[in-house]
N, C-alpha and C positions, 0 to 999 in steps of 0.2 A: 100498113095499117089503113083501114078503109076510111072514106070520108065521113061515114056515119059515126065511127068510133072517135074520130078527131072532134066532131061536133059535141059528142057526149063529154069528152075530156075537157073541152073548152068550157062547156056549161058548168062542169063540176068545179073547175078552177076559178071561174068567175062568179060563182054563187056567193051569197052573203056568208053562209056557214061552210068553212073549208071541210073537205072530206078527209084530208090528211093532216095529222098533227105535225107541225114543222118545228116544234120545240125551240122557240126563238131565244130562250134564256140560256146563257153559257152554263150556269149552275142552277138547278132546280131541285125541289124536294122529291125524293123517290117514295113510292108507296110501301107501307108496312103491312104485313099479314101475320096472323097468329093461328096456331093449330086450334081446333075446337077443344081438344083435351090435351092439357099440358103433361109432358113427361117430366117427373122430378129430376133435377140435375144439380150437381154442386160444381164449383169452379175446379177446373182440371188444369194441372200444370203441364200436361202432355196431350194437348188436343190434336186430334187427327183432322187433317184438312184434305179436301178433294176438289179438283177442278174437273168439270165434265160438260162438254157440249152434247146435249141430249137430242139434238136434231128435232125439236118440237114433238118428241114422243113418237116419231114416225118409224123408228128402227131402220130397217133396210128398204123402206118404201121408196120406189124410184121417182122421187119428186123432180119435176121438170126443171127446177132451178139448180139442181146438183148434178154434176157429171153428165151422164147421158140419159137421165130420167125423162119420162114422158107422161107422168101422172100428176094430178093436181090435188084432188080432194081424197083424203084417206077415210076409211070407215071409222065411225066413232067407236065401235066395239074393238077394232084393232088398236086404236090409240089407247083405249082404257087398258087393254091387255099389255101393251108396251109400257105404259106408266106403272102398272102393277109389277112388271118385271124390273123396272128401274127402282121402284120403291123397295122391292125385295133385296136387290143388290146393295142399296143404301143401308138397309137394316143389317145386312151381312158385313159390310165394311165398317159400319158404325162410326161415321164421321161426326165431329163436333161442329164443323163448319164445312159448307159445300158451296163452291162457286159454280154456278150453272150458266151456260150460254144456250141460246136458241130455245128459250122457253116460250111457249104459246099461251096467250090469255084470251079466251073466248073467240078464237079464230075459226073461221068456217072450215079450213082445210084439216083441222084437228078436232072436229066435233064440238066446237064452242065450249071447251072445258077450261076451267081455271086451273092450270097445271101446278101453280104454286100451292094453292090450297089443297089440291089432290095429294101432292107429295107430303105436305105438312101433316095432313090427316091420316096418312098411311105409313108414316115413319116415326122415329123418336125425335125428330126435329120440331122445335116449338115456334120458331119465329122465322120470318122471311121478309125480304124487301125486293122491289122490282123496279127496273128502269127500262122503258120501252125504247126499241131502236126502230121499230116499224109499226106505226099505229094509223090505220086508215079504215074508214067506214066501208070503202069499196075500192078494190084494185081490179081493173078491167081485164088484166092478162088471164086468159084461159079460164075465166070464171072463178078466179081466186077469191073474190068477194072481200068480206071483212077480215082483217088481219091485225093482230097485236102480238109482236114478237120482241123479246128483249133478254136482258141479263137479269139474273137473280142471285141473291145470297141467302142461303138457309142456314140456320144455326140452332143448337140446343139452347143457346143463351139469348137474352134480350138484346135487341138491336136498337141503336139510337142514332140520331143525326144522319139519316140516310141522304145522300146526295147523288143526283144524276149530273154528270159532268159531260157536256156536249163535246163531241169530236168533230174535226174538220170534215166537211162534205167533199165528195169527189168533184174534181173540176173537168173530168174527161167525159162528161155526159151533157146532153142537151137539157135545156131548162125544163122541158116537159117530162123527160125521164127522171131527172133529179127530183122533181116535185113528188113523184110517187115512190121514190127510192128510199132505202134505209138511211136513218140518221143515227149513227153509232154513238156509243157513250162509254164512259167509265162509271161504274157504280161503286160508291164509297160509303162505308158504314162503320160506326164505332160499336165495339162489343165491350161494355164496361166491366163485366165479370172477369174478363181476361186482360183488361187494360190493353186492348189490341184494336187496331183498325183492320178491316178486311176490304180489299180492293179487287174488283173484277172487271175485265176488259174483253171485248171481242173485236179485234182489229179488222180492218177491211180486208177482203179477199181478192176481189176481181179488178181493183183499180189499176190503171195503166199509167197514172201520173205519180206524183210524190205523196199521195194521201196516206199510204201505209207508213212512210217515214214520219209523217206528222202525227199519226196516231201513237206510234211507239215513242216519239219524243214527248208527247203529252203524258203518256203513262209514266215515263221516267221522271217528268217534272212533278207529277202528283206524288209519287213515291219519295222523291227528294224533299219536297216540302214537309212531309210527315217525318222523315228521318232527321232533317235539320232542326225541327221543332222538339226533338228529343222523344218522340213517340215511336212505338213499334208497330209493325204491320205484317200481315200475310197477304200476298197479292198473287194474281195469276189470271189465267183464262186462256182463251183461244187467240193466240197472237198472229196466227196465219203467217208465221215466219219460221225459218229454219234455225237450228242452233249454230253457233260459230263453228266453222270447220266441218260442216256437214259434207259427207263424201259424195253425195249426189245433189245436184242443184237444178237439174233439168228433168221435168216429168211430162213433157208434151206428148211423147209417144206412149207413155204408160197411160195417160188420161184420154187418149183418142177414143172417140166413138166410132162405130162401125163405118160411118160415111165420111170420115175425116182422114186427112193425111198431113203430116208435118215433117219438118226436117228433110225436105226434098229440094233438090236444086231447082231454082227458078220458081219455087212454090211461094205464093203469097196468101196469107201470112206464113212466114217460116215457122214461127212459134204459135202455139195456141194462146189466144188473147187472155190477158190477166195474169198477174204474178202468181196467183193461187195455182193455176195450171201450168203456167209458163216456167221457163227456167228462172231461178232466183238470182241470176247474175246481177250484180249491182247492189244486192241487199243481203249477201251471204254473211255479213258481219253486223247486221242491223241490231241484233240482240246483245252484242258484246258489252255495251255499257251496263246492262242489267247484270250480266255475269261478273263484270269487274267490280260492281258496287255492292251486290247483295248475294245472299246464299240461295242457290237453286235447290228445289226439292229433289230433283234428280241430280246427283253429283256431277260436276263438270267432266270427270273422267269417264262417265257412263252415258253422257247425254246423247251421243251418236250411236250407241249400241242398238242392234236390231230389236232387242226386247223392250226398248223404250220408245219405239215409233208409235205415234198415237193416231195416225190418220189411215183410214181404209175406205176409200170411195167405192161407188158402185162399179167402177171399172176394175177393182181389185180382181186379180185372176190367180187363183191358187195353182192352177195347172201350169202356169208360167213361173211359179215360184214367187209370185208377188201377192201379198195380202195387206200387210201394213207397209206403207211406203215412205212416210216422212213424220217427223216430230213437229207438231204445231201447238201443243198444249203444255203449259208451264206453271210452276209454283216458285215463288221467291219470298224471302223474308229478310228483315234487317235485325232480328233478335240476336242477342249476344251469343247464345249457344246454338242457334240455328235449328237444324232438324235432328231428330234422334237417329243415331247411326243405325243403318240397316233397315230403316222404316219405309224408305221410298219404294213405290211400286207403280208400274204402268199396267193397268188391268186389261191386257189384250184379250183375255178370255171373254170380255163383254162385247166383242165384235158384233154379235147379232143385234145389239140394242141401239147402235148409232153408227155414224161414219167416223166418230171420234172415240178414242179410248180414254177413260178417266185416268188421271194421275193422282196419287195420294202420298202423303207423308205425314209424320208426326212431329209437331213442334216441341221444342224443349224450352219451357218457360220457367224452369225450377229456380234459376239464379235471380229471377226478378219478382 
């Protein structure tokens, strides 16, 4: 980093008005959105739920922060086309509730589009709420500029009492890097029409400390508090963690860029940095408490099947027989009857629209 850039960063940090929202409160109010035209809807005892990391509407754009990408700013027309394709798939799947991760709001890299409002106005979903994980007037890296990225919950039904629950910051970064880095959260909202809470999380990916464990532990705590209080929930998101008993836990070689080498004798580092790319040793059972306490959208006996892998990075190589490489995206519920038998699906056909595949299932609320 040049001396001039360091001076600019110092000036930004020391200015009276911070350029980065640090979200100092552990719990704060998330923002609510509504579609311009409401689609009539009645209470549904079998609501369909989706979780989907939409990668800020960039589809397979080789973004510099993912895998081996080298691009920063996508074309606005491309983002709109991608959002139209996402909206079309949402209409086709017809969810009542959708948990979204990596939603952009007025960010330079995605054409300054309000992606929540865009999806609400182009689908049958009527309400949305949003909690930012990365909100900055200016990010100096590679001309990224203004960015606002976060979690969202969209629904056909009215949303109330939205909460942004702050998650632990990484401790393996310098103070300067941490200042401009993501501040992840759990988004919680009540859906009165269904007497149901919806909970959405995007856990850390690249941390090399114990931050991911703390994120999962906090997620478990939030769900337990709802469960103990006698309320019901649907929860999920991009947990950036493997299911218990996953047959493969090391993806370093699969995720290598053309100028990298790993798993070589006397090679440092031996593993690619970050648990997202690295082997998942030490956290292979990190999600076991969720599976032990709640009902997963994808049944436990199917969770490690190839047809339920949800991640396909830019390094995916069909010629090598590798396209979808790991499961990172999940749904859970504590409802008495759980999910409708046979309703679970991992939509791997939507590979062109993101590096994550959506997971859907239908809740059975008929007994309550």
